[in-house]
Each structure stands twice: as structure tokens, then as C-alpha cells.
C-alpha positions in Angstrom: 49.5 -22.1 -10.8 46.5 -20.1 -9.5 47.5 -17.7 -6.7 45.7 -17.6 -3.4 44.1 -14.2 -4.2 42.4 -15.5 -7.3 40.9 -18.5 -5.4 39.3 -16.2 -2.8 35.5 -15.9 -3.3 34.2 -12.4 -3.9 33.4 -10.3 -0.8 29.8 -9.5 0.1 30.4 -6.0 -1.2 31.7 -7.3 -4.5 28.7 -9.6 -4.9 26.4 -6.7 -4.2 28.2 -4.7 -6.8 28.0 -7.5 -9.3 24.3 -7.8 -8.6 23.8 -4.1 -9.2 25.7 -4.1 -12.5 23.3 -6.8 -13.8 20.2 -4.6 -13.3 18.7 -3.0 -16.4 16.1 -0.3 -16.2 13.9 -1.7 -19.0 13.9 -5.1 -17.4 12.9 -3.5 -14.0 10.1 -1.6 -15.7 8.9 -4.9 -17.3 9.1 -6.8 -14.0 7.1 -4.1 -12.2 4.5 -3.9 -15.0 4.0 -7.7 -15.0 3.9 -7.9 -11.2 1.4 -5.0 -10.8 -0.7 -6.4 -13.7 -1.0 -9.8 -12.0 -1.6 -8.1 -8.6 -4.4 -5.9 -10.0 -6.1 -8.7 -11.9 -6.0 -11.0 -8.9 -7.2 -8.3 -6.5 -10.1 -7.4 -8.8 -10.9 -11.0 -9.8 -11.5 -12.0 -6.2 -12.7 -8.6 -5.1 -16.0 -6.9 -4.2 -17.9 -8.3 -7.2 -17.3 -11.9 -5.9 -17.5 -11.2 -2.2 -20.7 -11.2 -0.1 -21.2 -7.7 1.1 -22.5 -9.1 4.4 -19.1 -10.6 5.1 -17.3 -7.4 4.4 -19.9 -5.5 6.5 -19.4 -7.8 9.4 -15.7 -7.4 9.2 -16.1 -3.7 9.4 -18.3 -4.0 12.5 -15.6 -6.2 14.0 -13.0 -3.5 13.3 -15.3 -0.9 14.9 -15.8 -3.1 17.9 -12.0 -3.5 18.3 -11.5 0.2 18.1 -14.3 0.8 20.6 -12.8 -1.8 23.0 -9.6 0.3 23.2 -11.5 3.5 23.4 -10.3 4.9 20.0 -13.1 4.8 17.5 -12.5 8.3 16.2 -13.2 8.1 12.5 -16.8 9.5 12.4 -16.0 12.6 14.5 -12.7 13.1 12.8 -14.2 13.2 9.3 -17.1 15.4 10.3 -14.7 18.0 11.6 -13.4 18.7 8.1 -16.5 18.1 5.9 -17.3 21.8 5.7 -14.1 22.5 3.8 -14.9 21.5 0.2 -11.7 22.3 -1.5 -9.7 20.9 1.4 -11.5 17.6 1.1 -11.1 17.6 -2.7 -7.3 18.0 -2.3 -7.2 14.9 -0.1 -9.3 13.0 -2.6 -6.7 13.8 -5.2 -3.9 13.0 -2.8 -5.5 9.6 -2.0 -5.8 8.8 -5.7 -2.5 9.9 -7.0 0.3 10.3 -4.5 0.1 6.5 -3.7 1.5 5.8 -7.1 3.5 8.9 -8.0 5.6 9.1 -4.9 6.2 5.3 -4.6 7.3 5.1 -8.3 9.5 8.2 -7.9 11.3 6.7 -4.9 11.8 3.4 -6.7 13.3 5.2 -9.7 15.5 7.4 -7.4 16.8 4.3 -5.7 17.6 2.7 -9.0 19.4 5.8 -10.3 21.3 6.8 -7.2 21.6 3.8 -4.9 21.6 0.8 -7.2 23.5 -1.4 -4.7 20.5 -1.1 -2.3 17.8 -1.0 -5.0 17.1 -4.8 -5.1 16.3 -5.2 -1.4 13.9 -2.3 -1.5 12.2 -3.5 -4.7 11.8 -6.9 -3.2 10.5 -5.5 0.0 7.9 -3.5 -1.9 6.9 -6.6 -3.9 6.5 -8.9 -0.8 4.6 -6.2 1.0 2.2 -5.8 -1.9 1.7 -9.6 -2.3 1.0 -9.9 1.5 -1.6 -7.2 1.2 -3.3 -9.2 -1.5 -3.5 -12.1 0.8 -5.0 -9.9 3.4 -7.6 -8.6 0.9 -8.5 -12.1 0.0 -8.8 -13.5 3.6 -10.3 -10.4 5.2 -12.6 -8.5 2.8 -13.4 -5.3 4.6 -16.1 -2.7 3.9 -14.5 0.7 4.2 -16.1 3.4 6.3 -17.4 5.3 3.3 -19.7 2.4 2.4 -21.1 1.8 5.9 -23.6 4.6 5.4 -24.4 3.9 1.8 -27.9 2.6 1.0 -27.8 3.3 -2.7 -24.3 2.0 -3.6 -24.2 -1.5 -5.0 -21.5 -2.4 -2.5 -22.8 -0.4 0.4 -24.1 -1.6 3.7 -27.6 -0.6 3.0 -27.9 -1.9 -0.6 -31.1 -4.0 -0.9 -31.9 -3.6 2.8 -35.1 -1.5 3.3 -34.6 -1.6 7.1 -31.0 -0.2 6.9 -30.3 2.5 9.5 -27.2 4.8 9.3 -25.5 4.6 12.6 -22.2 6.2 11.7 -22.7 9.1 9.4 -19.6 8.5 7.2 -19.5 10.4 3.9 -18.0 9.0 0.7 -16.0 12.2 -0.1 -15.1 11.1 -3.6 -18.7 10.7 -4.5 -19.9 13.8 -2.7 -17.0 16.3 -3.4 -15.4 14.8 -6.5 -11.8 14.1 -7.5 -9.9 12.8 -10.5 -11.9 9.5 -10.7 -14.7 7.7 -8.9 -15.3 4.2 -7.5 -18.9 4.4 -8.7 -18.6 5.2 -12.4 -17.6 3.3 -15.5 -14.9 0.7 -15.6 -13.7 1.6 -12.1 -17.0 0.5 -10.6 -16.8 -2.8 -12.5 -13.3 -3.9 -11.7 -12.1 -2.2 -8.5 -12.1 -4.2 -5.3 -13.9 -1.9 -3.0 -13.4 -4.2 0.0 -9.5 -4.1 -0.3 -9.1 -2.1 2.9 -7.2 -4.3 5.3 -4.3 -3.8 5.3 -3.9 -0.3 3.9 -1.4 -0.4 1.1 -1.5 3.4 1.0 0.0 3.5 4.4 2.4 0.6 3.8 3.7 2.1 0.6 4.1 5.6 2.1 6.0 4.1 5.1 8.2 2.1 2.6 9.1 5.4 0.9 10.4 6.8 4.2 12.3 3.6 5.0 13.9 3.4 1.6 15.1 7.0 1.7 15.8 7.6 5.3 19.5 6.7 5.5 20.2 8.2 2.1 19.0 11.7 2.7 21.9 13.7 4.2 20.1 16.8 5.5 18.4 16.0 8.8 15.6 18.5 8.3 14.7 17.0 5.0 14.9 13.5 6.4 12.6 14.5 9.2 10.3 16.1 6.6 9.8 12.8 4.9 8.0 11.5 8.0 5.2 13.9 7.1 4.3 11.7 4.1 3.0 8.7 5.9 1.4 11.0 8.4 -0.4 12.8 5.6 -1.3 9.5 4.1 -2.9 8.4 7.4 -4.8 11.6 7.5 -6.0 11.2 3.9 -7.2 7.6 4.3 -9.2 8.5 7.4 -10.6 11.8 6.4 -11.8 10.4 3.0 -13.4 7.4 4.9 -11.5 4.9 2.7 -9.9 3.2 5.7 -10.1 2.7 9.4 -7.0 3.7 11.3 -6.5 0.0 12.2 -6.0 -0.6 8.5 -2.9 1.5 8.7 -1.6 -0.7 11.5 -2.2 -3.7 9.2 -0.2 -1.9 6.5 2.7 -1.3 8.9 2.7 -5.0 9.8 2.8 -6.3 6.2 5.6 -3.8 5.5 7.6 -5.2 8.4 7.1 -8.8 7.2 7.7 -7.7 3.6 11.0 -6.1 4.7 12.1 -9.4 6.3 11.2 -11.5 3.3 12.7 -8.9 0.9 16.0 -9.1 2.7 15.9 -12.9 2.8 15.1 -13.1 -0.9 17.9 -10.6 -1.8 20.4 -12.6 0.3 19.3 -15.8 -1.6 19.8 -14.1 -4.9 23.2 -12.8 -4.0 24.2 -16.3 -2.8 23.2 -17.6 -6.2 25.4 -15.0 -7.9 28.3 -15.9 -5.6 27.9 -19.6 -6.5 28.0 -18.7 -10.2 31.1 -16.6 -9.9 33.0 -19.3 -7.9 32.2 -22.2 -10.3 
């Protein structure tokens, strides 16, 4: 006879533990590599090379109108305030191009190593957030501020328009000051989606890093310090003219939806595990 205890289904904590024990680092690396490969290919396949620059330009004018309507179109003056500091701008160019990947990857690895019971939900949140951003790039191609004043860039607002007039004065800091790479040279110019600005994945991922670590960092001062990362990211995307501040709002929205879907998907996965253990 099977006793009553043996017939009881596993508790939610036991299911979560069982889920965590099934995770393998090499499989996670493979999943992430495949997902990001598909994401990058899709983003670039349907990116700036296949989008009418007029559409992306009109969307940028729409964003500017929206910011002006609420009295907060601050990007031109904000960038101009810092352009005299060459090495300062170069630092933010490097920050924009590297921290986005390094910090996010570091947090993901830290969660896997230290908090494996919670890893799946945050991995799923990141995946859904990134996928939703891809939908945004496809439905709303947006010319970033740095291209609004470009009359010699293939993807700039003034390309092929002899009557183009620069009304904003944005500077492409990566082209003018330099960094570790460039949108305008070599393979990067051919494959990158230069209109993938709304929503800002830089801001979404940096906010995800804070959300994923917040309740797991014991020291309050260090926890508060993590808030500086999305703040620094917001500064970087605006001062380098890669985004409007409204793009960051879009990033926060897709992160919120991604968190909801990530939780739902994780719950579904754990219900499947529960069903398998009770068969």
C-alpha cells in the first residue's frame, strides 16, 4: 500500500528545486547563443537596409513632436552641453557599445551560479523582453537623433536630399569622437539595423539587471548603487545621440510586459514538471 505522504504532489518549492536541478550551464549557453543569433539575424534582415529612411525619419519627427508637446524635448541642448569634453564622450561611446552586453551577461551568469532557483524566470523575462523589442523595431523603425543631422550618411536624414537643412544639431559622437567600433565602417555598416531605436534595449536590459539583482544583494548601499546603472545607461544613450529619452520609456514598457510573460512561461514550465512527476 502506498502511504498518503507518497501520494502527495510536490510542493511549489520542490518543483522549483527540481526545475533548477535540471539546468545545465552548457545548455543555457547554447540556448542563449541560438536565441541571440536568431534575434540578430532577424533584426538586421529587416533593418535599415530594407526600410525606407523617410519612414524612419518621419517616426523620429513624431517622437520629437510628442516630446515637444509635453515640453521636454531636451536632447539637443543636453548633448551640446558635453560635446567639448572629448575623452568624456569617448568613455560614453565605449560604455554604450560594451556595458550593454558585459553587465547583462554577468548578471545572467551570476543568477545561474548563485540563485539557480530564480534563474529561469529572469532568463525568460530577458528573452521575452528582447523578442518584444524586435517586434517594436519591425513595426516602428526609428531614425536615432545622431542621424537626423547627417547629410552624408547612407541612412541619414539628409542623404540624397540637396535641400536638407539641419534643424537639430545632433552629433554622431561615435563617428566624430571614436570608440571601439563604428556604425559607418565595414561589416557593421552593412548588417546593423540603424533604425532599431524604439524601444531602447540598452535601457530595458540595464533595468532588467537591477530587477534581477535587487532582492539578492544584502547590503543596502550596494543595492542602491545598482540604480546608477540604468541611470548611467539613460545618460549614455542620450548624450551619444543614439536614442531619444522616450525610447527608454519604451524599453521600460517592454521590460514590464516581458516580466509578466516570463513569469507566465516559467509557471507553465513548472506545471509541466509537476505533471511529469505525478504520472
